[in-house]
C-alpha positions in Angstrom: 3.9 12.2 -35.4 2.8 14.8 -32.8 4.6 18.2 -32.8 7.8 16.7 -34.2 7.8 13.6 -31.9 7.0 10.1 -32.9 4.2 8.6 -30.8 6.6 5.9 -29.6 9.0 8.6 -28.2 6.3 10.2 -26.1 5.3 6.9 -24.5 8.8 5.7 -23.9 9.3 8.7 -21.6 6.3 7.8 -19.4 6.7 4.0 -19.5 8.6 2.4 -16.6 10.7 -0.5 -17.5 10.2 -3.9 -15.8 13.6 -3.6 -14.1 12.9 -0.1 -12.9 9.5 -1.2 -11.6 11.1 -4.0 -9.7 13.6 -1.6 -8.1 10.8 0.8 -7.1 8.8 -2.1 -5.5 12.0 -3.3 -3.7 12.6 0.2 -2.3 9.0 0.6 -1.2 9.1 -2.7 0.7 12.4 -1.7 2.4 10.9 1.7 3.3 7.5 0.5 4.6 6.9 1.1 8.3 4.5 -1.1 10.1 3.2 0.7 13.2 3.3 -2.3 15.6 1.9 -0.4 18.6 -1.4 -0.1 16.8 -1.4 -3.8 15.7 -0.6 -5.1 19.1 -3.5 -3.1 20.6 -5.9 -4.5 18.1 -4.8 -8.1 18.5 -3.4 -8.5 15.0 -0.1 -8.6 13.2 0.9 -7.4 9.8 3.0 -10.4 8.7 3.9 -9.3 5.2 3.7 -6.4 2.7 4.1 -6.3 -1.0 3.6 -4.0 -4.0 3.0 -4.0 -7.7 3.7 -1.0 -9.9 2.0 -0.4 -13.3 4.4 0.4 -16.1 2.4 3.5 -17.1 3.4 5.1 -13.7 -0.1 5.8 -12.6 -1.0 2.9 -10.2 0.6 1.2 -7.2 -1.1 -1.8 -5.7 -0.1 -2.6 -2.1 -0.9 -5.8 -0.2 -0.6 -6.8 3.4 -1.2 -10.0 5.3 -3.0 -9.7 8.6 -3.0 -12.4 11.2 -4.7 -12.6 14.6 -2.4 -12.7 17.5 -5.2 -13.5 20.0 -9.0 -14.0 19.9 -10.5 -10.7 18.7 -13.0 -9.1 20.9 -16.6 -9.1 19.6 -18.2 -5.7 18.8 -15.0 -4.1 17.5 -14.2 -2.9 14.0 -10.6 -3.1 12.9 -9.5 -0.8 10.2 -6.3 -1.4 8.2 -4.8 1.9 6.9 -2.1 2.3 4.3 -0.4 5.6 3.5 2.1 6.4 0.7 4.6 9.2 1.0 7.0 11.1 -1.2 10.6 11.7 -0.4 9.7 14.8 1.7 7.2 12.9 3.8 4.1 14.4 2.1 1.2 12.0 1.9 0.5 11.0 -1.7 -2.4 8.8 -0.9 -4.3 7.0 1.9 -6.4 3.9 1.6 -8.2 1.8 4.2 -10.3 -1.4 4.6 -12.0 -2.9 7.7 -13.4 -6.0 9.3 -15.4 -6.9 12.3 -13.4 -8.7 15.0 -15.7 -11.7 15.5 -16.0 -12.2 11.7 -12.2 -12.4 11.2 -11.1 -15.9 10.5 -7.5 -15.3 11.7 -5.8 -14.6 8.3 -6.6 -12.2 5.4 -4.7 -10.4 2.7 -5.8 -6.8 2.1 -5.2 -5.1 -1.3 -5.1 -1.3 -1.7 -4.9 0.7 -5.0 -3.2 4.1 -5.2 -3.9 5.9 -8.5 -2.4 9.2 -9.6 -0.3 10.5 -12.5 3.3 9.7 -11.8 2.7 8.1 -8.4 5.0 5.2 -9.1 8.0 7.6 -9.5 6.9 9.8 -6.6 6.2 7.1 -3.9 9.3 6.6 -1.7 7.8 5.4 1.7 4.8 3.8 3.2 3.2 3.3 6.6 0.7 0.6 7.6 -1.3 0.8 10.8 -4.6 -0.3 12.3 -7.3 1.3 14.3 -9.9 -0.3 16.5 -13.3 1.0 17.5 -16.4 -0.3 19.1 -19.3 -0.8 16.7 
């Protein structure tokens, strides 16, 4: 017992039930904006997004499928960027990954991890976009 609380009581307050986790993921998918102007310019399409939320409330994994819409130009680096936002539009986290155009096989799934105390409860929206630069 810690200060009058059973250990179980403390953890029950921070744990997120499986049903609640599924609802959070469903809401995030519905509130994910894919910035198509950036993907069109880069010659790719974000064809799907998905999420997993840890029950301890500290980690969100986001996934997105990228497909080529045309032959990608050699000598360019494409960066996939993923931002998570709270209900007020404040950025909670930003992650990115990249690939070189000529090395891209036409389809890839990218995975991003957002870790912060309480992020699962705080995250309400997301935005996915790409940038393209000459290397």
